[in-house]
C-alpha positions in Angstrom: 79.9 34.4 -36.9 76.9 34.0 -39.1 74.0 31.7 -38.7 72.5 31.1 -42.1 69.9 28.5 -41.4 68.7 28.8 -37.9 66.4 31.8 -38.5 67.8 33.5 -35.4 70.3 36.4 -35.5 73.8 35.2 -34.6 73.7 36.9 -31.1 70.8 34.6 -30.1 72.3 31.3 -31.2 74.3 29.6 -28.5 77.0 26.9 -28.6 77.9 24.9 -31.7 74.7 26.0 -33.5 76.2 29.4 -34.2 79.1 27.7 -36.0 77.2 24.9 -37.8 76.0 24.9 -41.3 72.2 24.7 -41.9 70.3 21.4 -42.2 73.0 19.2 -40.6 70.5 17.7 -38.2 71.1 20.0 -35.3 68.0 20.1 -33.1 68.4 23.9 -32.6 68.3 24.6 -36.3 64.9 25.9 -37.5 64.2 25.3 -41.2 63.3 28.4 -43.2 59.6 29.1 -43.7 59.8 28.3 -47.4 61.1 24.8 -46.8 57.9 22.9 -47.8 55.8 20.7 -45.5 52.1 20.9 -44.7 50.5 24.3 -44.2 49.3 25.1 -40.7 45.8 23.8 -39.9 42.9 26.0 -41.1 44.9 27.9 -43.7 44.5 27.6 -47.4 41.5 25.3 -47.4 38.0 26.8 -47.6 35.3 25.2 -45.5 33.0 22.7 -47.3 29.8 24.2 -48.8 26.6 23.8 -46.8 24.8 20.6 -47.5 28.0 18.9 -48.4 28.0 15.1 -47.9 30.9 12.7 -48.5 30.7 10.5 -51.5 28.4 7.4 -50.9 26.7 9.0 -47.9 22.9 8.3 -47.8 21.0 10.4 -45.2 18.5 8.5 -43.0 14.9 8.7 -44.0 13.0 11.6 -42.4 10.8 11.2 -39.4 12.9 8.7 -37.6 14.8 9.5 -34.3 18.6 9.0 -34.2 19.9 5.7 -33.0 19.7 5.3 -29.2 16.9 7.9 -28.8 14.0 6.7 -26.6 10.8 8.6 -27.1 9.2 9.7 -23.8 6.0 7.9 -22.9 2.8 9.9 -22.9 1.2 10.7 -19.6 2.4 10.0 -16.1 4.4 7.1 -14.8 2.4 4.7 -12.6 4.3 5.7 -9.5 3.7 9.4 -10.1 0.0 8.9 -10.8 -0.4 6.7 -7.7 1.3 9.3 -5.5 -0.7 12.1 -7.0 -3.9 10.3 -6.2 -3.2 11.0 -2.5 -3.1 14.8 -2.9 -6.9 15.0 -2.6 -9.8 12.8 -3.7 -10.1 14.7 -6.9 -7.0 13.2 -8.6 -8.0 9.8 -7.2 -11.4 10.0 -8.9 -9.9 11.3 -12.1 -7.4 8.4 -12.2 -10.2 5.9 -11.6 -12.1 7.1 -14.7 -9.4 8.3 -17.1 -7.5 6.2 -19.6 -4.9 4.7 -19.4 -4.7 5.0 -15.6 -8.0 3.2 -14.9 -6.5 0.0 -16.4 -3.5 -0.1 -14.0 -4.2 -2.0 -10.8 -1.4 -0.2 -8.9 -2.9 3.2 -9.6 -6.4 2.1 -9.0 -5.4 0.5 -5.6 -3.9 3.8 -4.4 -6.8 5.9 -5.7 -9.3 3.6 -3.9 -7.2 3.7 -0.7 -7.1 7.5 -0.8 -10.9 7.6 -1.2 -11.4 5.1 1.6 -9.0 7.0 3.9 -11.0 10.2 3.2 -14.2 8.4 4.0 -12.8 7.1 7.3 -11.6 10.5 8.2 -15.0 12.2 7.6 -16.8 9.4 9.5 -14.4 9.6 12.5 -14.8 13.4 12.7 -18.6 13.1 12.6 -18.7 10.5 15.4 -16.1 12.3 17.5 -17.9 15.6 17.1 -20.7 14.3 19.4 -18.3 13.4 22.3 -17.6 17.0 23.4 -14.2 17.9 24.8 -13.0 14.3 24.8 -14.2 14.0 21.2 -12.1 17.1 20.3 -9.0 15.7 21.9 -9.5 12.3 20.2 -10.2 14.1 16.9 -6.8 15.7 17.1 -5.2 12.4 17.7 -7.1 10.6 14.9 -6.3 13.5 12.5 -2.7 13.2 13.3 -2.7 9.4 12.7 -4.5 9.9 9.4 -1.9 12.5 8.3 0.9 10.1 9.2 -0.7 7.2 7.3 -1.5 9.5 4.4 2.2 10.6 4.1 3.5 7.1 4.4 1.1 5.9 1.7 2.1 8.8 -0.6 5.8 8.1 -0.2 5.4 4.4 -0.7 3.3 4.9 -3.8 5.9 7.2 -5.3 8.5 4.4 -4.7 6.3 1.8 -6.4 5.2 0.0 -3.3 1.7 -1.2 -2.6 1.4 -0.1 1.1 -1.8 -1.1 3.0 -3.0 1.4 5.5 -4.4 -0.5 8.5 -8.1 -0.9 8.3 -8.3 0.8 4.9 -5.9 -1.2 2.7 -8.0 -4.3 2.5 -11.1 -2.4 1.6 -9.1 -0.6 -1.2 -7.8 -4.0 -2.4 -11.3 -5.4 -2.6 -12.5 -2.3 -4.5 -9.6 -2.6 -6.9 -10.5 -6.2 -7.8 -14.3 -5.8 -7.9 -15.2 -2.3 -9.2 -14.4 -1.4 -12.8 -15.3 2.1 -13.8 
């Protein structure tokens, strides 16, 4: 029993394939390696030289971003700047005088509200300082309320909302409309 076209030794060929002649359409028959066809991928062809461009290809002019690319805006977003104005009064003052933030009403409102809240806090502590023990207890409660309103305003500013702190929000609104630095 010889297997001339399967590429396997006769002892490894089973069934009718061991008795068949080569190239008769038997699915178990493996054509010899020299039987033509395409070479395996990656063999026989060198890679294209560097800088190769297909015929007719025109590269885009330099200095332009690829399609679909959006350039990041310079500076902070309005929500970020408004939220940062609550960290202390220093960023609030900076945002009131620095371009382009001083032109944005949303940022200016939150900056003025932070400054007004700081003013109310200082004034309340000064007044409560003269009331002795009751003043100290009330100062703790007022400080706690100010911290709660401060956190709410900070979170709302970061979400893009114009939250009015009771008693301070209207003053900040008036300052935003009337004072241009």
